[in-house]
C-alpha positions in Angstrom: 0.1 0.0 0.0 2.9 2.5 0.5 2.8 5.1 -2.1 0.1 3.2 -4.1 -3.3 5.2 -4.0 -5.7 2.6 -3.0 -9.2 2.8 -1.4 -9.5 3.1 2.4 -10.7 0.0 3.9 -12.0 -0.7 7.4 -12.6 -4.3 8.6 -16.0 -5.5 8.4 -17.4 -5.9 12.2 -14.6 -3.9 13.8 -13.7 -4.7 17.1 -12.0 -2.1 19.5 -8.6 -3.6 20.8 -6.2 -1.9 23.4 -3.7 0.3 21.5 0.0 -0.6 22.0 2.0 1.9 24.2 4.6 4.0 22.7 6.9 6.9 23.7 8.2 9.0 20.6 10.1 12.0 20.0 8.6 15.2 18.2 10.3 18.2 16.3 11.7 19.8 19.5 13.0 16.6 20.6 10.2 16.2 23.3 9.0 12.7 24.3 5.3 12.1 23.9 3.9 8.9 25.3 0.7 7.3 24.6 -0.1 6.8 28.6 0.2 10.4 29.2 -2.7 10.8 26.7 -5.2 8.6 28.9 -8.5 10.4 29.3 -8.2 12.1 25.6 -9.3 11.0 22.1 -6.1 10.3 20.2 -6.1 10.5 16.1 -2.7 8.8 14.7 -1.7 9.4 11.3 1.0 7.3 10.0 2.8 8.9 6.9 5.9 9.7 4.9 6.7 12.6 2.5 7.2 10.1 -0.2 3.6 8.8 0.0 1.3 10.3 -2.6 -2.1 8.8 -0.7 -0.6 10.2 2.4 -0.2 13.7 1.0 -3.5 13.4 -0.4 -4.9 12.6 3.2 -3.1 15.4 5.4 -4.8 18.4 4.0 -8.5 16.6 4.9 -6.9 15.8 8.2 -5.7 19.2 8.8 -8.9 20.8 7.5 -10.8 18.7 9.7 -8.4 19.9 12.7 -9.6 23.7 11.8 -12.9 23.2 11.4 -14.7 20.1 13.0 -12.3 18.9 15.6 -13.7 18.3 19.1 -11.7 20.0 21.9 -11.1 16.7 23.7 -9.3 15.4 20.4 -5.4 15.3 19.9 -4.0 14.6 16.4 -0.7 13.0 16.1 1.3 12.8 12.3 3.9 10.0 12.9 6.4 10.0 10.2 7.9 6.6 9.2 10.0 4.8 7.2 12.3 7.5 6.2 15.4 9.3 7.8 15.3 13.0 6.4 14.0 14.4 9.8 15.0 18.4 8.7 13.3 17.3 5.3 10.2 16.1 7.2 9.7 19.1 9.5 10.2 21.4 6.6 7.4 19.7 4.9 5.1 20.1 7.9 6.3 23.6 8.1 6.0 24.4 4.3 2.5 23.3 4.5 1.4 24.6 7.6 -0.4 21.3 9.2 -1.5 21.5 12.8 -0.7 17.9 13.3 1.6 17.1 16.2 4.6 15.7 14.4 6.4 12.7 15.8 8.9 10.5 14.4 8.4 6.8 14.6 10.4 3.5 13.8 9.7 0.0 12.7 8.7 -0.8 16.5 5.6 1.2 16.5 4.6 0.1 12.8 5.2 -3.6 13.6 3.1 -2.8 17.1 0.4 -1.3 15.1 0.5 -4.1 12.3 0.9 -1.6 9.6 2.1 -2.9 6.1 1.3 0.4 4.3 0.4 4.1 4.7 -1.2 6.1 5.1 -2.7 4.4 8.3 -4.9 6.3 10.5 -6.3 5.3 13.9 -8.6 6.6 16.5 -8.0 5.5 20.0 -10.2 6.3 23.0 -9.9 8.1 26.5 -9.2 4.5 27.5 -6.8 3.8 25.2 -8.7 1.4 23.0 -8.3 1.5 19.4 -11.9 2.4 18.0 -11.6 2.7 14.3 -8.6 2.2 11.7 -8.3 3.4 7.8 -5.9 1.9 5.9 -5.3 4.0 2.7 -6.6 7.2 1.5 -10.3 8.1 1.3 -11.6 11.4 0.3 -14.6 10.7 3.0 -11.9 11.0 5.8 -13.6 13.8 7.6 -16.8 11.9 7.7 -15.2 8.6 9.2 -13.5 10.8 11.9 -16.4 12.7 12.8 -18.4 9.1 12.8 -15.7 7.6 15.2 -15.3 10.7 17.4 -19.2 10.9 17.8 -19.5 7.2 18.5 -16.9 7.5 21.1 -18.2 10.4 22.9 -21.8 9.0 22.5 -20.6 5.7 24.6 
């Protein structure tokens, strides 16, 4: 799926599961931990600058954050499978993306079972993965709203 535009898919009959824990550095060198985010809804966007479908999804995610994101949600774009950290930071800054940039490695992609990007997941306040989208979909904002509404309703 990496770099290839494929329709987004969600497993039929999705069952929530515990989110693998992680601690990752951000662009300023601060360590961010999923455990420290308990009590908040967390959206993770796994991506790379060389991934065309990722670059299609990011403006949608950024627009959703600016116009529709509830206050109890945090969004992290986790850069994976590339080593040009200054280039990644420049890409985020040049595009004025609002997502909090983190840097991941193979251990996080393996923990989340990621075989292709973009890979977006929503984690509820109790640390359970409640939604996953593999690939790019122009309906990303609608899916995010549906997942967040379901989490906030339950």
